[in-house]
C-alpha positions in Angstrom: -74.6 31.9 -59.6 -74.3 35.7 -59.9 -73.3 35.4 -63.5 -76.9 34.4 -65.1 -78.4 37.8 -62.7 -76.0 39.8 -64.7 -77.1 38.5 -68.1 -80.2 38.8 -67.3 -80.1 42.3 -66.0 -78.8 44.6 -68.8 -77.4 48.4 -68.1 -77.4 50.7 -70.5 -74.9 52.9 -69.0 -71.9 50.9 -67.4 -71.5 47.0 -67.4 -71.6 45.5 -63.9 -68.3 43.9 -62.9 -67.8 40.4 -61.0 -65.9 39.7 -58.3 -64.8 37.2 -56.0 -65.1 39.6 -53.4 -69.0 41.2 -53.6 -70.6 43.4 -56.8 -69.1 46.6 -57.7 -69.1 49.0 -60.4 -65.8 50.1 -62.8 -63.6 48.1 -65.0 -62.5 44.4 -64.1 -59.4 44.4 -62.0 -56.0 43.3 -63.3 -56.1 39.6 -62.6 -52.4 39.9 -61.5 -52.6 43.0 -59.3 -53.8 42.6 -55.8 -57.4 43.9 -55.1 -56.8 47.1 -52.9 -58.8 47.1 -49.6 -59.0 49.7 -46.4 -59.0 46.1 -44.1 -58.9 42.8 -44.3 -62.1 41.3 -45.5 -63.6 38.8 -43.9 -62.3 35.3 -43.7 -58.7 36.3 -45.1 -56.1 35.7 -43.2 -54.0 38.5 -41.9 -49.9 39.1 -42.6 -48.0 41.5 -40.5 -44.5 42.5 -40.2 -43.8 40.8 -43.8 -41.7 40.5 -46.1 -41.6 39.1 -49.9 -38.9 36.9 -51.1 -37.5 36.7 -54.2 -39.3 33.7 -55.0 -42.2 35.9 -54.7 -43.7 34.4 -51.7 -44.5 36.0 -48.3 -42.9 35.5 -44.7 -44.5 37.2 -42.2 -46.6 36.8 -38.6 -49.9 35.6 -39.3 -53.6 36.0 -37.7 -57.1 35.3 -38.1 -56.1 31.6 -39.9 -57.9 28.3 -39.1 -54.7 26.5 -39.4 -52.4 28.5 -37.1 -52.6 30.3 -33.8 -52.2 33.8 -33.8 -48.3 35.0 -34.3 -47.0 32.3 -35.7 -44.7 32.9 -38.4 -45.3 32.0 -41.7 -44.3 31.5 -45.4 -46.7 31.3 -48.5 -46.3 29.9 -51.4 -45.3 33.0 -54.3 -48.1 35.3 -55.3 -49.3 36.8 -58.2 -48.0 40.2 -59.2 -46.5 42.7 -56.8 -47.3 43.2 -52.5 -48.4 45.8 -51.7 -49.2 47.2 -47.7 -53.1 47.4 -47.2 -53.7 45.0 -49.7 -55.0 41.2 -50.6 -52.6 39.1 -52.1 -53.4 36.0 -53.8 -51.0 33.1 -54.4 -50.4 31.2 -57.4 -52.2 28.1 -55.8 -55.0 30.6 -54.9 -54.7 31.5 -51.4 -55.6 34.7 -49.8 -54.2 37.0 -47.7 -54.3 40.7 -46.5 -50.9 42.6 -46.3 -51.1 44.8 -43.1 -49.1 48.1 -43.0 -47.1 49.7 -46.1 -45.2 48.7 -49.4 -42.9 45.6 -48.6 -39.5 46.2 -48.0 -37.5 45.7 -51.5 -35.6 42.4 -50.4 -36.1 39.7 -47.9 -34.1 37.0 -46.3 -35.2 33.4 -47.9 -37.2 31.5 -45.5 -36.2 28.2 -46.7 -32.9 28.9 -46.0 -33.4 30.5 -42.7 -35.5 27.3 -41.4 -32.8 25.3 -43.0 -30.0 27.3 -40.9 -32.2 27.4 -37.5 -32.5 23.2 -38.8 -28.3 23.0 -38.5 -28.0 25.2 -35.4 -30.3 23.1 -33.3 -28.6 19.9 -34.2 -25.0 21.8 -33.5 -26.7 22.8 -30.1 -28.0 19.0 -29.2 -24.8 18.1 -30.6 -22.5 20.2 -28.0 -25.0 20.1 -25.4 -24.4 16.2 -25.5 -20.7 16.6 -26.0 -20.7 18.7 -22.5 -23.1 16.1 -20.7 -20.7 13.3 -22.4 -17.2 15.4 -20.7 -19.1 16.1 -17.2 -20.2 12.4 -16.7 -16.3 11.8 -17.6 -15.3 14.4 -15.0 -17.5 13.2 -12.3 -16.2 9.3 -13.4 -12.9 10.5 -12.4 -13.8 12.5 -9.5 -15.3 9.6 -8.4 -12.0 7.0 -9.1 -9.5 9.3 -7.4 -12.0 9.7 -4.3 -12.2 6.2 -3.6 -8.4 5.8 -4.6 -7.6 8.5 -1.8 -9.9 6.8 0.8 -8.0 3.2 -0.4 -4.9 5.3 0.5 -5.9 6.7 3.7 -7.7 3.3 5.1 -4.0 1.5 4.5 -2.1 4.4 5.7 -4.4 4.0 9.0 -3.7 0.4 9.0 -0.3 0.2 8.8 0.1 2.6 11.9 -1.6 0.7 13.6 0.5 -2.3 13.0 3.6 -0.5 13.5 2.3 0.3 17.2 0.9 -3.0 17.7 4.3 -4.2 16.4 6.6 -1.6 18.9 4.2 -2.7 21.7 5.0 -6.7 21.4 8.6 -5.8 21.0 8.8 -3.9 24.1 6.9 -6.9 26.0 8.8 -9.3 24.2 12.2 -7.2 25.4 11.4 -6.9 29.0 10.1 -10.6 29.0 13.8 -12.0 27.8 15.5 -9.2 29.8 14.1 -10.6 32.8 14.1 -14.3 32.0 18.0 -13.2 31.7 18.3 -11.7 35.0 16.7 -14.2 37.0 19.2 -17.0 34.8 22.0 -15.1 35.8 20.5 -14.7 39.3 19.8 -18.4 39.7 23.9 -19.1 38.5 25.2 -16.5 41.1 23.0 -18.5 43.9 24.2 -21.8 42.7 27.9 -20.5 42.6 27.2 -18.9 46.4 26.3 -21.9 47.6 29.0 -24.1 46.0 31.7 -21.4 47.4 29.7 -21.7 50.8 30.5 -25.4 50.9 33.7 -25.0 50.4 34.5 -22.6 52.4 32.8 -24.7 55.2 34.8 -27.6 54.7 38.0 -25.9 55.1 40.3 -26.8 58.3 39.0 -24.0 61.6 42.7 -24.4 62.1 44.2 -22.9 59.0 41.8 -19.3 60.0 43.4 -19.2 63.3 47.1 -17.4 62.7 46.0 -14.5 60.9 43.2 -13.6 64.4 45.4 -11.5 66.0 46.7 -8.6 64.2 47.1 -5.2 66.9 49.3 -3.3 64.3 46.9 -3.5 61.5 43.7 -5.3 60.9 43.6 -7.7 57.8 40.8 -7.2 55.1 38.4 -10.8 55.1 37.6 -10.7 51.7 35.5 -13.4 49.7 38.4 -14.2 47.4 40.4 -15.4 50.4 42.2 -14.5 53.8 44.7 -12.0 54.1 46.6 -8.7 55.7 48.9 -6.1 55.3 51.9 -7.6 52.8 51.4 -11.3 53.2 50.9 -13.0 49.8 47.9 -15.4 49.7 46.4 -16.7 46.4 42.9 -16.0 46.2 40.3 -18.8 46.4 37.2 -18.5 44.0 35.0 -17.8 46.4 31.9 -15.1 45.3 29.4 -15.4 48.2 28.9 -12.9 51.1 27.8 -16.3 53.1 30.5 -17.9 52.8 32.8 -15.6 54.2 30.7 -14.6 57.6 32.2 -17.2 59.5 35.7 -16.1 59.2 34.9 -12.8 59.8 33.2 -13.9 63.0 36.6 -16.2 64.0 38.9 -13.1 63.0 38.4 -10.3 66.0 40.5 -7.3 65.8 41.8 -4.5 68.3 42.5 -1.7 65.4 39.8 -1.7 62.9 37.0 -4.1 62.1 37.5 -6.2 58.8 34.6 -5.2 56.4 33.2 -8.0 54.1 32.5 -6.9 50.5 30.2 -8.4 47.7 32.3 -5.9 45.2 35.6 -7.0 45.7 38.4 -6.0 48.0 38.2 -2.8 50.4 37.1 -1.5 53.7 33.9 1.0 54.4 30.5 0.0 54.6 28.1 -2.4 52.3 26.8 -0.3 49.7 23.0 1.1 49.2 21.4 -2.0 47.1 18.8 0.3 46.1 21.2 3.4 44.0 22.5 2.2 40.8 26.0 0.4 40.3 28.4 3.1 39.3 30.7 2.4 36.1 32.4 4.4 33.7 31.4 2.5 30.6 28.1 0.1 29.9 29.1 -3.5 31.1 29.1 -6.4 28.6 25.7 -7.5 27.7 23.9 -4.5 29.0 21.7 -2.4 27.0 22.7 1.2 26.8 19.7 3.5 27.1 20.5 7.2 26.1 18.5 11.1 25.3 16.6 9.0 28.7 14.1 10.8 30.9 12.7 9.6 33.9 8.6 9.5 34.0 7.1 10.1 37.6 6.3 6.2 37.9 9.8 5.5 37.8 10.1 4.5 34.2 13.1 5.7 31.7 11.9 6.6 28.3 14.8 7.4 25.6 16.4 5.7 22.7 17.8 2.0 23.0 21.3 0.6 21.9 22.9 -2.8 22.7 19.7 -4.4 22.8 19.1 -8.1 20.9 15.2 -7.3 21.1 15.6 -3.7 20.0 17.4 -2.1 16.6 19.7 0.5 17.7 17.9 3.7 18.0 14.2 2.9 18.6 12.6 4.6 21.5 11.7 2.4 24.6 10.0 2.8 27.9 11.2 0.3 30.6 9.3 -0.4 33.8 10.1 1.8 37.0 13.4 1.0 38.4 14.7 0.6 41.9 16.1 4.1 43.2 16.9 7.0 41.8 17.9 7.1 38.0 22.0 8.4 37.5 23.5 9.0 34.4 26.6 6.8 33.5 25.6 4.1 35.8 22.8 0.8 35.4 20.0 0.3 37.0 17.1 -2.3 37.6 13.7 -2.5 36.6 11.4 -3.7 39.4 10.7 -6.9 36.7 14.6 -7.4 37.2 15.8 -5.5 33.8 19.4 -3.7 33.9 20.2 -0.7 31.7 22.9 1.6 31.5 22.1 5.4 31.1 24.2 7.1 29.1 24.9 10.9 29.7 24.4 13.1 33.0 21.6 13.3 35.7 17.9 12.7 34.5 15.7 16.0 33.9 13.7 17.0 36.7 10.4 15.4 35.5 9.8 13.3 32.1 6.6 12.5 30.1 4.5 9.1 31.2 5.0 6.6 28.4 2.5 4.9 29.0 0.3 8.1 29.1 2.1 9.0 25.5 1.1 5.7 24.3 -2.3 5.7 24.9 -2.1 9.6 23.1 -0.2 7.9 20.1 -3.3 5.2 20.0 -5.7 7.6 20.4 -4.4 10.0 17.8 -3.8 7.0 15.3 -7.7 6.4 15.8 -8.2 10.2 15.1 -6.5 10.1 12.1 -8.3 7.2 10.6 -11.5 8.6 11.7 -10.8 11.9 9.7 -9.2 9.9 6.5 -12.5 7.7 6.9 -14.5 11.1 7.2 -12.8 13.0 4.2 -12.8 9.7 2.0 -16.9 9.8 3.0 -16.8 13.5 1.6 -15.1 12.8 -1.3 -17.3 9.9 -2.7 -20.2 12.3 -1.1 -18.7 15.3 -3.9 -18.0 12.6 -6.5 -21.9 11.2 -6.2 -23.4 14.9 -6.4 -20.4 15.6 -9.5 -22.5 12.8 -11.0 -26.0 13.8 -9.8 -25.1 17.0 -12.2 -23.9 14.9 -15.0 -27.2 12.9 -15.5 -30.0 16.4 -14.5 -27.2 18.0 -17.5 -27.2 14.8 -19.6 -31.3 15.0 -19.1 -31.3 18.3 -19.8 -29.5 18.0 -23.4 -32.1 15.2 -24.3 -34.5 17.3 -23.4 -33.7 19.8 -25.8 -33.0 18.0 -28.2 -36.6 16.2 -27.9 -37.9 19.4 -28.1 -35.6 20.8 -30.7 -36.9 17.7 -32.9 -40.5 18.2 -32.0 -40.5 22.0 -33.0 -39.2 20.3 -36.4 -41.9 18.5 -36.6 -44.3 20.6 -36.0 -43.2 22.8 -38.5 -43.0 20.3 -41.0 -46.4 19.4 -40.3 -47.9 22.8 -40.4 -46.4 23.5 -43.9 -47.8 20.1 -45.2 -50.7 21.6 -43.9 -50.7 24.9 -45.2 -49.4 23.5 -48.8 -52.6 21.0 -48.6 -54.8 24.1 -47.8 -53.1 25.9 -50.7 -53.9 23.6 -52.8 
């Protein structure tokens, strides 16, 4: 619209200059050189911190643009001529930009290559983040598996301890019961033999017992196994009963020393105390031996058993309370009738209560099982936490990847939009 006015206004001095940015005098500027201005013209975007690439494009930070936000990094298409700071440059597509600052550096990096490198770095970082998340997930799975294995082992060990304790208690009760049955059977047999001996002794004529009664120098000994005194040799009768020998003792008065009736063989003296254990040099046949023994306050004996049909040699046992005091090297009898030979010397002054020890052992087993269960639960909790951390890391990696993809998408859209504006 300015050209017809310029043609209708002849000037005799200087011809007018037609410009895209306004009216002015002087020669028409070279179209390849940038227009010099002291400030950015109105409506022209400003590029600061700019560099010119070898292909002639300008890279920098833009402001005053309707297509970009202030401060966004941009790269233009190649410009016409040389880039000069403080001037307006025009791209080959016709877009105009004001270059803030001084002259452009001699060389600048290739923005396309930098963008490609940035994309490659973003992809590599996303791949590394994904790999790290996978490794964390693998470690969490291994920790969870190990925790489950340890929990199962602890539970199995606790069950085995409980089973062993129950088995030992069952064996002890069975041994006590068996021993009591054996003792009861033995007592029944002894009672039967005593009754038979008494009946046989009672059936003998009274005249046979008379000749041995009046003895003044040396009193005869009345025995369960026959009659005899002094140097007389009399065949012993198979009599084992104390009761059977009493009538003969009553019929044999002596002036010197009174006869002695014994359940334990020939000899004089008083009848032994039934509460004292029977003294023997070695364990009688069929009687279990208890070594390293202790007597508890309740009278029970604790030690290591051998020679028993119900326990293995070396098993620890505790008997029921015994009759009388425990003496090493002798046979003791429990109140239930079981017999045991105590190896070694006298019992220590005090011993632990086996019932209390067994209760303590069961309590310890329960406590250990509870602790093992608690440890397994703690391991499971840690494994769950590790799994949660792995899930968070994986989610963070996915978010980073999404952000990188979104940034790349936005950059491509901006370049496309800028290209369209320049076109």
